[in-house]
N, C-alpha and C positions, 0 to 999 in steps of 0.2 A: 504492500500499500505506500509505504514512502518512497519507496521508489517511482511509482506511478506519481508522485504527489512532486515528483521533478520534474515533470512533463508538464505540469499547470502552466497556463498561458500570464496568471499573475506571477511575476518576480518576488513578491512578497510570500507566496506559496511555497514556491521555489527554496527562499532562504529559508525560511521555518523548516522545509521537510529536510535540506541539508542538513541543518544544525541537529536534528532530531537523529539522523543514520548517521550522524557523526559522533553519538554518543551511546550507538548503539555497538555493542559487543559480541554480538551471540553468532552462534554459529548459522544461522539462518539469513543474517543481515550480511555476512561475509558472502555466502553463496550470491546472495541477489546483488551483490556489488560486481562482483566478478560477473555476471551474468550483462549486468550493466554497462560493462567497456566494451559491447557489442552493439549499445543502444543508437537508435538512428540520430537522437540528437547530440550534438557537439556538447552542450554545458551537462548534460546526465553524463557521458562519458568522463567528464572531464572533473566531476565530480567524484564520480565512482573511484577515479584512479586517484585522486587525491587523499578523499576515506580511508583506500584501503593501507594505506601507511602504517594507520594503526593497529594494523592485525600483523600476525605472525606466522611462517611456515611456508613451504616450498610453493606450494598451489597458489599463496596469492602470489609471489614472486613470480612464478612461471606466466600467471596472466599480464602480471605487470611488464615484465621482458616482452612477452608477444605484444603486448599494444605498444611500447615504446620499440618495436622493430615496424611494426606494420600500420599502427597510427598515422594520419594523415597530418592531423591537426599538432600543429606545434604546441598549444596550451595543453593539450592532453598528452601529448608526449613529457610535455615539461613536468606536469603532475605526476606522472608515471616515473620518469626519473629520480622526483625527489621523493615519492611513498618507496622506492625501491631501496633507499637509503637509509629507512629508517626498518622497514622490515626484514630486510636482509641482513642486517646486523646480527640479528639471533640466531642465523643459520651458521652451518659448521664444515667444513672440506668444500667438498667437490660443489657442494649445492651454494657456500656462499662465494667460490670461486666462478662459477656463473653469472653472480651478478654483478660481481664487480668485473668481468669481461664484458657484460652487456652494456653497462656505464662507461667503460672505456672506450667501445665501439660507438658510442653515442656523441661522443667529443667531435667526431667528424660527420656529426649532422647537420644541415645547410643553416639549421636555426641557431643562432644564437642563444635564443631562451633554451633550448633544449642542454645545448652544450652548458652551460652555467648551472642549470638543475644538474645537470651531470655531475657536474664539479660539486657541489656542493653535498651530492649524497656520496660522493667519492671520499671528501673530505670526514666523512664521517665512519672511517673503516681504518684498521692499522695495519691491513696485510701489505707486505711490499708491492704485490701488483698493484694497489691502489696509488703508493706513492708516486710507483713507475710513471703510471698514466696522467699524474697532474704534474709531475715535472716535464712530460711529454708536453702537456699542454700550455706550460708555461712560454714554451717556444712557437704557441701559436701564432698567425698571423693577424690575428684578431687582438685589439687590444684590451678588451672588456675581459675575454677569456685570458689574456694572460694576467689579469689583474685578479682576477677571482679564482687562479690556480696558483699563485702566488699566494694570496691570502688563504686558502687551504694549507696548504702547504706551513705557512708561517703559523698558522693554529693549531697544527699536528706536532708531534713529539717522533720526527723522522729523523735521523742522522743523514739519511740517504739523499735528504733536500739539499745538504749542502752544494751540490754541484750545480744545482739548479739556482740559488742564490748569488753563485758565482756567476755563474753566465749570465745573470738579471742584470747583474753590473754594467752590462754591454745594452740594455734596453734604449731603447729611442725616446720612452718617456720618463721623466727628470725623476716623478715619485717612486716608480719604480726601482730605479738606479739607488735613490736615498734608502729606501725601504730595504733594499737587500744589503746594503752595505751596515744597516743597523743590526738587522738578521744576524749577520756573521760575527759580529760580539759575541755571540751564543756558541760558535764553532771553534774549534783549535786547529792547527796543523800549519805547515809549512805554503800548503797552497792557498788555505785562507789570508794569511798574512801578506802573500806576493800579490794576491789580487787586490787587496784593500791598498796594499803601496802603491800599485798601479791607479786606483781609485783615486787616490790624493790631486792627483792629475785631470781630476773629472773640469770640466768646463762651468759646471754648478756649482758654486759655493755650498751648498744646504750638505749637497754628496760629500764634498771633499771634509766638510766638516765631522758627519757621521763616519766616514769612511776613519780618521783619524781616530774617534773616539773608539771606534771600533776595533781597531788595531793594534790602540794599547791591551783593551780586553782580551784580545784573541791569544795577543803573545806572552798572557800571564797564565793561558790555558783554557779562559773563557769562564763567564761567570755561573755558568749551569755543569756541573760535575758530570753529568753525564755527557755532555756535548749537545743537549739537545736543545731544540729551539721553544724558549719558555714567554715570547713577547706577542702581545695579539692585536689585531686591529689597527694597522697601519697602513692597509694597502688600498684602503676604501677612497674615493675619488671626491672632489667635493659636492656637498649636497648630501641630503639623506637618501639613503635606499631601505626600503621595506624589503625584509627578506624574512620576513616570518612564513611559518605552513600554516595557511588559513584559509579554511574554505574553499571555495571557487576562484579565488582572487589571485592567483598563483603567479606570483610576480609580475602582476598587471601594473603596481606604480613604480614598478623599476625603468620602465622604457618610456615614461611619461617624459623623463630629461634627456633623452638620447641626444639632443644637441651639446649637451655636457661635455660629449664624449667629442 
C-alpha cells in the first residue's frame, strides 16, 4: 500500500509515503522496495533505491548493483550507489568484494552525480580495493571527482593514500595542492619529504606555507604514530554542499551551484 502511495499524483502523499516506508524495516517492506526498483515511475525507483540502504544482506545489494548497472536515470543510479555504501558494509568476503567492484566500475559512469555517489560509498569501506579505486579517482579529469575522491581518502585511515596525496601536489587546483600538502604532514618517509621540498617552490604562497609546515612534521616522523591521515574536511570548495542521505532528494542541492566550479 505504501509503495502504491508513492505513485500518487499529489507530492504531499508521495512525501508521506516515502517517510512511512523509510521507517519500515520488516522483510515485507524490503521485498516491496526491491520490486519497486523496476517500477515505471522514476521517483518511485529512486525512493526505493534510497531507502534500501537501511537494509542489509546480499539480496538487497544484488538488487542495488543491478540498478546501478542497468538503470538509465542518473538520480536512481546515484541513490543505488549511495545505498550500496551502507548495505554493503555488513557483508563479508566475496559478497563485499562484489559491492566494491560495482562501485569502482561506477567511477567510469558518464554522470558526475553517479561518480560522486560512488566515491562517497567507497569511502565507507576500509578494504584495500576501495582505497585503490579512490586513488584512481584522484586522477580523474573531472575536478569535482578529484575533490571528492581526495576528501574520501583524507577522511579514511589508509596508509595507501600517501601516493595519491603526493601526486595531488601537482594538481591544477590550488586548494587541492594546499590540502595535499597539509595531509602529507601526517605521513613519513623520504618520498614525502622530497615531494614537500619540491612543493616549497609552488607558485601559490598558501601551498608553500602548508608544505613548509608539513615538512617539519614529516621530518619528525609525522604526528600520527601509525602514519595515517587524521585530519578531515579540508577538501571542500567554497559554498555549502548538502551531502546528507535523505529521502528522494539525493544530492539535489549539490548541483544548484555548478557555476562555482
